[in-house]
C-alpha positions in Angstrom: -3.5 37.4 45.9 -4.2 35.1 48.8 -5.0 36.1 52.3 -1.7 34.6 53.4 0.2 37.2 51.4 -0.6 39.8 54.0 1.9 39.9 57.0 2.7 42.2 59.8 6.5 42.1 59.0 8.5 40.8 56.1 12.2 40.0 56.9 14.6 39.9 54.0 17.5 37.5 54.4 17.7 34.3 56.5 21.2 34.9 57.8 21.7 35.0 61.5 20.3 38.6 61.7 17.2 37.8 59.7 16.5 34.6 61.6 17.0 36.3 65.0 14.7 39.1 64.0 12.0 36.7 62.7 12.2 34.6 65.9 11.8 37.8 68.1 8.9 39.0 66.1 7.1 35.6 66.1 7.7 35.5 69.9 6.1 39.0 70.1 3.0 37.6 68.3 3.6 39.3 64.9 2.7 37.5 61.7 6.2 37.4 60.2 7.7 35.8 57.1 11.4 35.7 56.2 12.3 35.6 52.5 15.7 34.1 51.6 17.1 34.2 48.1 19.3 31.1 48.6 18.2 27.6 49.0 19.6 27.4 52.5 19.6 29.5 55.7 22.7 30.9 57.4 24.0 33.5 54.9 27.7 34.0 55.8 27.4 31.3 58.5 28.5 28.3 56.4 30.2 25.2 57.6 31.6 22.1 55.9 31.1 18.8 57.6 34.4 17.3 58.9 33.6 14.6 61.4 33.7 14.7 64.4 33.0 18.4 63.8 32.9 21.0 61.1 35.0 23.6 59.3 33.7 27.2 59.1 33.9 28.7 55.7 32.4 32.0 56.9 32.0 33.5 60.4 34.0 31.5 62.9 34.5 33.2 66.3 32.9 35.2 69.0 34.7 37.1 71.8 34.4 38.2 75.4 32.0 41.1 75.7 29.6 39.7 73.1 26.7 38.5 75.2 24.1 38.1 72.6 25.8 35.4 70.6 26.9 33.6 73.8 23.3 33.6 75.1 22.0 32.4 71.8 24.3 29.5 71.7 23.4 28.6 75.2 19.7 28.9 74.6 20.0 26.7 71.5 22.1 24.1 73.2 25.1 24.5 70.9 28.4 23.6 72.5 31.3 26.0 72.2 35.0 25.7 72.9 38.0 28.0 73.3 40.1 28.9 70.2 43.6 27.3 70.4 46.2 30.0 71.3 49.3 28.2 72.5 52.5 28.4 70.4 54.6 30.7 68.3 53.7 32.9 65.4 55.2 32.7 61.9 55.9 35.8 59.7 56.5 35.3 56.0 58.1 38.0 53.8 60.4 38.3 50.8 63.3 37.3 53.1 61.7 34.0 54.0 59.9 32.7 57.2 60.7 33.9 60.7 59.4 32.4 63.9 58.4 34.8 66.7 57.8 33.7 70.3 54.1 33.6 71.4 50.9 34.0 69.6 50.9 37.5 68.2 47.8 37.2 66.1 45.0 35.5 68.0 43.0 36.9 70.9 41.0 34.7 73.3 37.8 33.7 71.5 35.3 30.9 71.4 34.0 28.7 68.5 31.0 26.5 67.9 31.8 22.8 68.2 29.4 21.6 65.5 30.1 24.6 63.2 28.9 28.2 63.2 26.0 27.5 60.8 24.3 25.3 63.4 23.3 28.6 65.1 21.2 29.4 62.0 19.9 25.9 61.5 18.8 25.5 65.1 17.2 28.9 65.1 15.3 28.2 61.9 14.1 24.9 63.2 12.3 26.6 66.1 10.3 28.9 63.8 6.8 28.0 62.6 6.3 26.1 59.4 6.6 28.4 56.3 8.0 31.3 58.4 11.2 31.0 56.3 10.8 30.8 52.5 13.9 29.7 50.6 14.6 30.5 46.9 12.6 33.7 47.3 14.8 36.7 46.3 13.1 40.1 46.8 13.1 42.2 43.6 11.2 45.3 44.7 9.9 47.2 47.7 7.5 50.0 47.1 4.8 51.8 49.1 1.4 50.3 48.6 -2.1 51.1 49.4 -3.2 52.2 52.8 0.3 52.9 54.0 1.5 49.3 53.7 4.6 48.2 51.8 4.5 46.0 48.7 7.3 43.4 48.6 7.8 41.6 45.3 9.5 38.3 44.5 9.6 36.6 41.1 6.5 34.5 42.1 4.4 36.6 44.5 3.5 39.9 45.9 3.4 40.4 49.7 1.8 43.3 51.6 3.2 44.2 55.0 3.3 47.0 57.6 7.1 46.6 58.2 10.1 45.4 56.4 13.4 44.4 58.0 16.3 44.3 55.5 18.8 41.8 57.0 21.2 41.7 54.0 24.2 44.0 53.4 22.9 47.4 52.3 25.0 47.4 49.1 23.5 44.0 48.1 20.0 45.3 48.8 20.5 48.3 46.6 22.0 46.2 43.8 19.1 43.7 43.7 16.0 45.4 45.0 14.1 48.1 43.2 13.2 50.8 45.8 12.1 53.2 43.1 12.7 56.8 44.3 11.4 56.2 47.8 14.8 56.1 49.6 16.5 59.4 50.3 19.5 60.2 48.0 21.8 60.3 51.1 20.7 56.8 52.2 21.1 55.4 48.6 24.7 56.8 48.4 25.6 55.4 51.8 24.1 51.9 51.1 25.9 51.6 47.8 29.2 52.6 49.3 29.1 50.5 52.4 31.5 47.5 52.3 30.2 43.9 52.6 31.8 42.1 55.5 33.8 39.3 53.9 32.4 40.2 50.5 35.7 40.7 48.9 37.5 37.8 50.7 38.2 34.2 50.0 38.5 32.0 53.0 40.6 28.9 52.6 40.6 25.9 55.0 43.1 23.1 54.8 42.2 19.9 56.7 44.9 17.5 57.9 45.1 14.1 59.7 46.6 15.8 62.7 47.5 19.2 64.1 51.2 18.6 63.5 52.1 22.3 63.9 51.2 22.1 67.5 53.7 19.4 68.1 56.3 21.8 66.7 55.3 24.5 69.2 53.4 26.6 66.7 50.1 28.2 67.2 49.0 27.9 63.6 49.0 31.7 63.5 50.9 33.4 60.7 51.3 36.7 58.9 52.3 36.8 55.2 53.4 39.7 53.1 53.9 37.5 50.0 50.7 35.5 50.0 48.5 34.3 48.7 47.1 33.8 52.2 47.7 37.0 54.2 46.9 35.7 57.6 46.4 32.2 59.0 44.9 30.7 62.1 44.4 27.3 63.6 40.9 26.0 62.9 41.1 22.6 64.6 38.2 21.4 66.7 38.2 20.4 70.3 41.1 18.1 71.1 42.5 19.1 67.6 39.8 17.1 65.8 39.3 17.8 63.0 42.7 19.3 62.5 42.8 22.3 60.2 44.5 25.6 59.3 42.7 28.4 57.6 43.6 31.7 56.0 42.2 34.7 54.2 43.1 35.9 50.7 41.8 38.8 48.6 39.2 37.2 46.3 40.8 39.0 43.3 43.9 36.8 43.8 41.9 33.7 42.9 42.8 32.0 39.6 43.7 28.6 38.2 47.0 28.5 40.1 45.6 29.6 43.4 45.2 26.2 45.1 48.8 25.0 44.2 50.1 28.4 45.4 48.2 27.9 48.7 49.6 24.5 49.4 53.1 25.7 48.5 52.7 28.5 50.9 51.5 26.2 53.7 54.5 24.0 53.1 56.9 27.0 53.3 55.3 28.1 56.6 54.6 24.8 58.4 56.8 22.3 56.7 56.3 19.3 54.3 53.4 17.9 56.3 51.4 20.9 55.2 51.9 20.3 51.5 49.1 17.8 51.0 46.0 18.5 53.0 43.3 15.9 53.1 40.9 18.5 51.9 41.2 22.1 50.7 38.1 24.3 50.9 38.1 27.6 49.0 35.1 29.8 49.8 35.1 32.8 47.5 32.5 35.1 49.1 32.9 37.7 46.2 31.4 35.1 43.8 28.3 34.5 46.0 25.5 36.3 44.3 23.5 36.7 47.4 26.4 38.0 49.5 28.4 40.3 47.3 27.1 42.9 44.8 29.0 43.6 41.6 32.2 45.6 42.2 32.3 44.6 45.8 36.1 44.9 45.7 35.8 48.7 45.3 33.9 49.1 48.6 36.6 49.8 51.1 35.4 52.5 53.6 34.7 50.5 56.7 34.0 53.7 58.6 30.5 53.5 57.1 29.7 50.5 59.2 27.1 51.4 61.8 26.4 54.8 60.2 23.7 56.8 62.0 21.4 56.6 58.9 21.2 52.9 59.5 19.9 53.4 63.0 16.9 55.3 61.6 14.0 53.6 59.9 13.3 54.6 56.2 10.2 54.7 54.1 8.2 56.6 56.7 9.4 54.4 59.6 8.5 51.1 57.9 11.9 49.9 56.7 14.6 48.8 59.1 18.2 47.8 58.5 19.5 44.6 60.3 22.7 43.3 58.7 26.0 43.3 60.7 27.2 46.1 58.5 24.5 48.4 60.0 25.3 47.6 63.7 26.4 50.5 65.9 28.5 48.0 67.9 30.4 44.8 66.9 29.9 45.5 63.2 31.2 42.6 61.1 30.7 40.1 63.9 27.9 37.7 64.6 27.3 39.8 67.7 26.8 42.8 65.4 24.2 41.0 63.3 22.3 40.1 66.5 22.6 43.7 67.8 21.3 45.1 64.5 18.4 42.6 64.5 17.5 43.5 68.1 17.5 47.2 67.1 15.4 46.6 64.0 12.8 44.5 65.9 12.5 47.1 68.6 12.0 49.9 66.0 9.5 47.9 64.1 7.4 47.2 67.1 7.6 50.8 68.3 6.6 52.1 64.8 3.8 49.6 64.6 2.5 50.7 68.0 2.7 54.3 67.1 0.8 53.7 63.8 -1.9 51.7 65.7 -2.4 54.5 68.1 -2.6 57.1 65.4 -5.0 55.0 63.4 
Protein backbone atom coordinates (compact mmCIF):
# COMPACT_ATOMS: atom_id res chain seq x y z
CA UNK A 1 0.00 0.00 0.00
CA UNK A 2 1.30 3.42 -0.90
CA UNK A 3 1.13 6.45 1.35
CA UNK A 4 -1.25 8.05 -1.15
CA UNK A 5 -3.87 5.40 -0.34
CA UNK A 6 -4.57 7.11 2.99
CA UNK A 7 -7.09 9.94 2.85
CA UNK A 8 -9.18 12.04 5.22
CA UNK A 9 -12.35 11.42 3.19
CA UNK A 10 -13.34 9.10 0.35
CA UNK A 11 -16.38 10.16 -1.69
CA UNK A 12 -18.17 7.49 -3.69
CA UNK A 13 -19.73 8.73 -6.92
CA UNK A 14 -18.82 11.69 -9.15
CA UNK A 15 -22.34 12.86 -9.86
CA UNK A 16 -23.16 16.42 -8.87
CA UNK A 17 -23.54 15.48 -5.18
CA UNK A 18 -20.19 13.69 -5.03
CA UNK A 19 -18.37 16.44 -6.88
CA UNK A 20 -19.92 19.16 -4.72
CA UNK A 21 -18.95 17.26 -1.57
CA UNK A 22 -15.41 16.73 -2.85
CA UNK A 23 -15.03 20.41 -3.74
CA UNK A 24 -16.27 21.52 -0.32
CA UNK A 25 -13.95 19.13 1.52
CA UNK A 26 -10.95 20.14 -0.57
CA UNK A 27 -11.77 23.79 0.16
CA UNK A 28 -11.85 22.89 3.87
CA UNK A 29 -8.33 21.50 3.59
CA UNK A 30 -9.21 17.81 3.74
CA UNK A 31 -7.31 15.24 1.70
CA UNK A 32 -10.22 13.92 -0.35
CA UNK A 33 -10.55 11.50 -3.24
CA UNK A 34 -13.72 10.84 -5.25
CA UNK A 35 -14.14 7.35 -6.71
CA UNK A 36 -16.37 7.03 -9.78
CA UNK A 37 -17.35 3.70 -11.32
CA UNK A 38 -18.06 5.18 -14.74
CA UNK A 39 -15.56 6.52 -17.20
CA UNK A 40 -17.13 9.99 -16.93
CA UNK A 41 -18.31 12.43 -14.29
CA UNK A 42 -21.88 13.67 -13.97
CA UNK A 43 -23.94 10.61 -13.05
CA UNK A 44 -27.53 11.44 -13.97
CA UNK A 45 -26.40 14.77 -15.42
CA UNK A 46 -25.82 13.72 -19.01
CA UNK A 47 -26.19 15.85 -22.13
CA UNK A 48 -25.86 15.15 -25.84
CA UNK A 49 -24.18 17.78 -28.00
CA UNK A 50 -26.60 19.54 -30.35
CA UNK A 51 -25.01 22.77 -31.61
CA UNK A 52 -25.50 25.54 -30.71
CA UNK A 53 -26.39 23.89 -27.40
CA UNK A 54 -27.09 20.48 -25.89
CA UNK A 55 -29.96 18.12 -25.13
CA UNK A 56 -30.29 16.85 -21.56
CA UNK A 57 -30.75 13.10 -21.29
CA UNK A 58 -30.97 13.21 -17.51
CA UNK A 59 -31.61 16.07 -15.10
CA UNK A 60 -32.86 19.16 -16.92
CA UNK A 61 -34.41 21.90 -14.80
CA UNK A 62 -34.14 23.85 -11.60
CA UNK A 63 -36.84 25.99 -10.04
CA UNK A 64 -37.39 29.11 -7.94
CA UNK A 65 -36.57 28.44 -4.31
CA UNK A 66 -33.54 26.31 -5.21
CA UNK A 67 -30.65 28.61 -4.32
CA UNK A 68 -27.83 26.06 -4.22
CA UNK A 69 -28.02 25.11 -7.87
CA UNK A 70 -28.57 28.71 -8.95
CA UNK A 71 -25.54 29.83 -6.95
CA UNK A 72 -23.42 26.96 -8.30
CA UNK A 73 -24.25 27.80 -11.91
CA UNK A 74 -23.43 31.46 -11.29
CA UNK A 75 -20.17 30.60 -9.55
CA UNK A 76 -19.11 28.30 -12.39
CA UNK A 77 -20.10 30.85 -15.04
CA UNK A 78 -22.69 28.58 -16.65
CA UNK A 79 -25.40 30.49 -18.50
CA UNK A 80 -29.04 29.60 -17.85
CA UNK A 81 -32.33 30.47 -19.53
CA UNK A 82 -36.05 30.21 -18.83
CA UNK A 83 -37.99 27.12 -19.85
CA UNK A 84 -40.41 27.86 -22.69
CA UNK A 85 -43.96 27.96 -21.33
CA UNK A 86 -46.16 29.78 -23.86
CA UNK A 87 -48.80 27.84 -25.73
CA UNK A 88 -51.50 25.22 -25.28
CA UNK A 89 -51.39 21.70 -23.85
CA UNK A 90 -52.28 18.47 -25.65
CA UNK A 91 -53.99 15.49 -24.00
CA UNK A 92 -53.93 12.09 -25.66
CA UNK A 93 -56.24 9.23 -24.69
CA UNK A 94 -58.16 6.42 -26.36
CA UNK A 95 -60.58 8.98 -27.84
CA UNK A 96 -57.76 10.80 -29.64
CA UNK A 97 -55.95 14.10 -29.06
CA UNK A 98 -57.51 17.15 -27.42
CA UNK A 99 -56.10 20.66 -27.18
CA UNK A 100 -56.54 22.52 -23.91
CA UNK A 101 -55.87 26.25 -23.55
CA UNK A 102 -52.67 27.25 -21.77
CA UNK A 103 -49.72 25.27 -20.49
CA UNK A 104 -51.17 22.96 -17.86
CA UNK A 105 -48.03 20.88 -17.37
CA UNK A 106 -44.98 23.10 -16.99
CA UNK A 107 -44.09 25.47 -14.17
CA UNK A 108 -41.59 28.33 -14.43
CA UNK A 109 -38.12 26.81 -14.41
CA UNK A 110 -34.62 27.45 -15.68
CA UNK A 111 -32.27 25.34 -17.76
CA UNK A 112 -28.56 25.29 -18.47
CA UNK A 113 -27.66 26.76 -21.87
CA UNK A 114 -24.70 24.42 -22.58
CA UNK A 115 -26.43 21.40 -20.99
CA UNK A 116 -26.88 20.26 -17.40
CA UNK A 117 -23.78 18.09 -17.36
CA UNK A 118 -21.58 21.17 -17.74
CA UNK A 119 -22.23 21.73 -14.02
CA UNK A 120 -20.41 18.48 -13.30
CA UNK A 121 -17.61 19.00 -15.82
CA UNK A 122 -16.93 22.54 -14.66
CA UNK A 123 -16.91 21.51 -11.00
CA UNK A 124 -14.58 18.57 -11.69
CA UNK A 125 -12.21 20.81 -13.65
CA UNK A 126 -11.67 22.95 -10.56
CA UNK A 127 -10.57 20.01 -8.41
CA UNK A 128 -6.93 19.03 -7.86
CA UNK A 129 -5.37 16.53 -10.23
CA UNK A 130 -6.29 12.95 -9.26
CA UNK A 131 -9.02 14.10 -6.87
CA UNK A 132 -11.51 12.24 -9.09
CA UNK A 133 -10.64 8.70 -10.13
CA UNK A 134 -12.76 7.32 -12.95
CA UNK A 135 -13.35 3.61 -13.66
CA UNK A 136 -12.99 2.95 -9.92
CA UNK A 137 -16.10 1.11 -8.65
CA UNK A 138 -16.15 0.55 -4.91
CA UNK A 139 -16.69 -3.10 -4.01
CA UNK A 140 -16.47 -3.06 -0.20
CA UNK A 141 -16.44 -0.76 2.83
CA UNK A 142 -15.43 -2.28 6.14
CA UNK A 143 -14.08 -0.98 9.46
CA UNK A 144 -10.30 -1.17 9.45
CA UNK A 145 -7.55 -0.71 11.97
CA UNK A 146 -7.46 2.20 14.36
CA UNK A 147 -11.06 3.22 13.74
CA UNK A 148 -10.50 3.99 10.07
CA UNK A 149 -12.59 2.62 7.23
CA UNK A 150 -11.23 0.37 4.51
CA UNK A 151 -12.57 1.12 1.02
CA UNK A 152 -11.89 -1.45 -1.66
CA UNK A 153 -11.93 -1.17 -5.45
CA UNK A 154 -10.88 -3.89 -7.91
CA UNK A 155 -7.36 -2.44 -8.04
CA UNK A 156 -6.60 -0.89 -4.67
CA UNK A 157 -7.44 -0.51 -1.00
CA UNK A 158 -7.89 2.93 0.52
CA UNK A 159 -7.95 3.80 4.21
CA UNK A 160 -9.94 6.81 5.32
CA UNK A 161 -11.51 8.46 8.35
CA UNK A 162 -14.79 9.30 6.59
CA UNK A 163 -16.80 8.00 3.64
CA UNK A 164 -19.51 9.93 1.79
CA UNK A 165 -21.80 7.71 -0.30
CA UNK A 166 -23.03 9.94 -3.12
CA UNK A 167 -24.83 7.24 -5.11
CA UNK A 168 -28.42 6.00 -4.67
CA UNK A 169 -28.68 3.89 -1.50
CA UNK A 170 -30.22 0.92 -3.33
CA UNK A 171 -27.34 0.98 -5.81
CA UNK A 172 -24.80 1.14 -2.99
CA UNK A 173 -26.35 -1.86 -1.25
CA UNK A 174 -26.43 -3.82 -4.51
CA UNK A 175 -22.76 -3.25 -5.39
CA UNK A 176 -20.86 -2.62 -2.18
CA UNK A 177 -20.15 -5.23 0.49
CA UNK A 178 -20.75 -3.61 3.88
CA UNK A 179 -20.52 -6.92 5.74
CA UNK A 180 -22.78 -6.87 8.77
CA UNK A 181 -21.75 -3.39 9.82
CA UNK A 182 -24.88 -1.47 8.81
CA UNK A 183 -27.97 -1.73 11.00
CA UNK A 184 -30.71 -4.06 9.68
CA UNK A 185 -33.14 -1.13 9.59
CA UNK A 186 -30.79 0.93 7.43
CA UNK A 187 -30.17 -2.01 5.10
CA UNK A 188 -33.91 -2.55 4.63
CA UNK A 189 -34.47 1.16 4.01
CA UNK A 190 -31.63 1.49 1.49
CA UNK A 191 -32.69 -1.57 -0.47
CA UNK A 192 -36.29 -0.30 -0.67
CA UNK A 193 -35.58 3.34 -1.59
CA UNK A 194 -36.39 4.13 -5.25
CA UNK A 195 -33.71 5.48 -7.56
CA UNK A 196 -34.69 8.83 -9.06
CA UNK A 197 -35.10 8.24 -12.82
CA UNK A 198 -33.83 4.69 -12.30
CA UNK A 199 -36.89 3.05 -13.85
CA UNK A 200 -37.38 5.69 -16.54
CA UNK A 201 -36.40 6.14 -20.17
CA UNK A 202 -36.00 9.72 -21.33
CA UNK A 203 -36.57 10.32 -25.02
CA UNK A 204 -35.46 13.47 -26.84
CA UNK A 205 -36.45 14.23 -30.44
CA UNK A 206 -34.51 17.00 -32.22
CA UNK A 207 -36.01 18.91 -35.17
CA UNK A 208 -34.87 21.61 -37.61
CA UNK A 209 -37.27 24.09 -35.97
CA UNK A 210 -39.75 24.35 -33.10
CA UNK A 211 -42.74 24.11 -35.46
CA UNK A 212 -45.17 23.40 -32.62
CA UNK A 213 -44.64 26.89 -31.26
CA UNK A 214 -45.77 28.35 -34.56
CA UNK A 215 -49.02 26.40 -34.09
CA UNK A 216 -49.51 27.94 -30.63
CA UNK A 217 -48.48 24.81 -28.73
CA UNK A 218 -46.26 24.74 -25.67
CA UNK A 219 -44.78 21.36 -26.47
CA UNK A 220 -46.45 20.10 -23.30
CA UNK A 221 -48.59 16.97 -23.52
CA UNK A 222 -50.13 14.26 -21.34
CA UNK A 223 -50.75 10.81 -22.74
CA UNK A 224 -52.75 7.91 -21.35
CA UNK A 225 -51.93 5.71 -24.32
CA UNK A 226 -48.14 6.19 -24.55
CA UNK A 227 -45.48 5.18 -25.05
CA UNK A 228 -44.44 8.64 -23.79
CA UNK A 229 -46.53 9.57 -20.78
CA UNK A 230 -45.69 13.26 -20.58
CA UNK A 231 -43.89 15.57 -22.98
CA UNK A 232 -42.19 18.93 -22.79
CA UNK A 233 -40.38 21.43 -24.97
CA UNK A 234 -36.60 20.97 -24.70
CA UNK A 235 -35.54 23.64 -27.16
CA UNK A 236 -32.62 25.87 -26.31
CA UNK A 237 -32.57 29.66 -26.18
CA UNK A 238 -34.32 31.18 -29.19
CA UNK A 239 -35.57 27.64 -29.98
CA UNK A 240 -32.10 26.44 -31.00
CA UNK A 241 -31.62 23.52 -30.92
CA UNK A 242 -35.30 22.65 -31.36
CA UNK A 243 -36.47 19.57 -29.49
CA UNK A 244 -39.28 17.80 -27.67
CA UNK A 245 -38.75 15.27 -24.92
CA UNK A 246 -40.82 12.79 -22.99
CA UNK A 247 -40.66 10.15 -20.29
CA UNK A 248 -41.57 6.49 -20.66
CA UNK A 249 -41.48 3.56 -18.27
CA UNK A 250 -38.26 1.74 -19.09
CA UNK A 251 -40.14 -1.54 -19.11
CA UNK A 252 -41.96 -0.31 -22.23
CA UNK A 253 -38.76 -0.37 -24.27
CA UNK A 254 -38.43 -2.94 -27.02
CA UNK A 255 -37.65 -3.28 -30.71
CA UNK A 256 -40.78 -1.33 -31.67
CA UNK A 257 -40.29 1.47 -29.19
CA UNK A 258 -38.66 4.08 -31.48
CA UNK A 259 -41.26 3.72 -34.26
CA UNK A 260 -44.03 3.91 -31.65
CA UNK A 261 -42.51 7.13 -30.28
CA UNK A 262 -42.32 8.85 -33.67
CA UNK A 263 -45.86 7.72 -34.47
CA UNK A 264 -47.06 9.20 -31.18
CA UNK A 265 -45.21 12.46 -31.81
CA UNK A 266 -46.91 12.70 -35.21
CA UNK A 267 -50.32 12.02 -33.68
CA UNK A 268 -49.76 14.79 -31.15
CA UNK A 269 -47.88 17.45 -33.09
CA UNK A 270 -48.62 16.65 -36.71
CA UNK A 271 -46.65 15.25 -39.65
CA UNK A 272 -43.64 17.52 -39.07
CA UNK A 273 -42.97 15.51 -35.88
CA UNK A 274 -42.83 12.16 -37.66
CA UNK A 275 -39.18 12.35 -38.71
CA UNK A 276 -36.90 13.96 -36.14
CA UNK A 277 -33.33 14.77 -37.14
CA UNK A 278 -32.19 12.71 -34.17
CA UNK A 279 -33.93 10.56 -31.58
CA UNK A 280 -32.10 9.99 -28.30
CA UNK A 281 -33.37 7.20 -26.05
CA UNK A 282 -31.71 7.17 -22.63
CA UNK A 283 -32.75 4.09 -20.66
CA UNK A 284 -31.63 4.81 -17.12
CA UNK A 285 -32.75 1.38 -15.91
CA UNK A 286 -30.04 -0.22 -18.06
CA UNK A 287 -27.29 1.98 -16.61
CA UNK A 288 -25.32 -0.34 -14.35
CA UNK A 289 -24.00 2.50 -12.23
CA UNK A 290 -27.40 4.19 -11.80
CA UNK A 291 -29.99 1.46 -11.34
CA UNK A 292 -29.69 -1.73 -9.30
CA UNK A 293 -31.37 -4.95 -10.42
CA UNK A 294 -35.17 -4.92 -10.02
CA UNK A 295 -35.17 -1.10 -9.85
CA UNK A 296 -38.70 -1.17 -11.32
CA UNK A 297 -39.98 -2.72 -8.10
CA UNK A 298 -38.84 0.21 -5.95
CA UNK A 299 -41.83 2.52 -5.82
CA UNK A 300 -42.19 3.98 -2.31
CA UNK A 301 -41.03 7.54 -2.86
CA UNK A 302 -42.02 8.45 0.68
CA UNK A 303 -38.67 6.92 1.67
CA UNK A 304 -36.81 9.81 0.05
CA UNK A 305 -35.14 11.93 2.71
CA UNK A 306 -35.83 9.35 5.44
CA UNK A 307 -34.53 10.36 8.89
CA UNK A 308 -32.05 7.45 8.88
CA UNK A 309 -30.27 9.07 5.94
CA UNK A 310 -29.77 12.22 7.98
CA UNK A 311 -27.76 10.22 10.52
CA UNK A 312 -24.19 9.02 9.92
CA UNK A 313 -23.65 5.25 9.98
CA UNK A 314 -20.62 3.12 10.88
CA UNK A 315 -19.98 4.92 14.16
CA UNK A 316 -20.41 8.33 12.56
CA UNK A 317 -17.99 7.71 9.69
CA UNK A 318 -20.34 7.03 6.76
CA UNK A 319 -22.60 9.74 5.36
CA UNK A 320 -25.31 9.63 2.67
CA UNK A 321 -25.29 12.28 -0.05
CA UNK A 322 -27.38 11.28 -3.07
CA UNK A 323 -30.51 13.23 -4.01
CA UNK A 324 -32.67 10.35 -2.72
CA UNK A 325 -31.40 11.06 0.80
CA UNK A 326 -32.13 14.79 0.80
CA UNK A 327 -34.58 16.08 3.37
CA UNK A 328 -35.56 18.83 0.90
CA UNK A 329 -35.87 18.87 -2.90
CA UNK A 330 -35.23 15.12 -3.14
CA UNK A 331 -34.96 14.02 -6.76
CA UNK A 332 -33.73 17.44 -7.91
CA UNK A 333 -30.22 18.75 -8.50
CA UNK A 334 -30.94 21.01 -5.54
CA UNK A 335 -31.60 17.93 -3.43
CA UNK A 336 -28.27 16.41 -4.43
CA UNK A 337 -26.48 19.61 -3.45
CA UNK A 338 -28.40 19.82 -0.15
CA UNK A 339 -27.52 16.21 0.69
CA UNK A 340 -23.87 16.85 -0.14
CA UNK A 341 -23.88 19.96 2.05
CA UNK A 342 -25.31 17.95 4.97
CA UNK A 343 -22.84 15.09 4.49
CA UNK A 344 -19.85 17.44 4.38
CA UNK A 345 -20.97 19.26 7.53
CA UNK A 346 -21.50 15.95 9.34
CA UNK A 347 -18.14 14.56 8.25
CA UNK A 348 -16.29 17.67 9.40
CA UNK A 349 -18.17 17.66 12.72
CA UNK A 350 -17.42 13.98 13.30
CA UNK A 351 -13.79 14.46 12.34
CA UNK A 352 -13.51 17.32 14.81
CA UNK A 353 -15.13 15.30 17.57
CA UNK A 354 -12.83 12.36 16.92
CA UNK A 355 -9.80 14.65 16.95
CA UNK A 356 -10.85 16.12 20.28
CA UNK A 357 -11.51 12.70 21.81
CA UNK A 358 -8.21 11.42 20.49
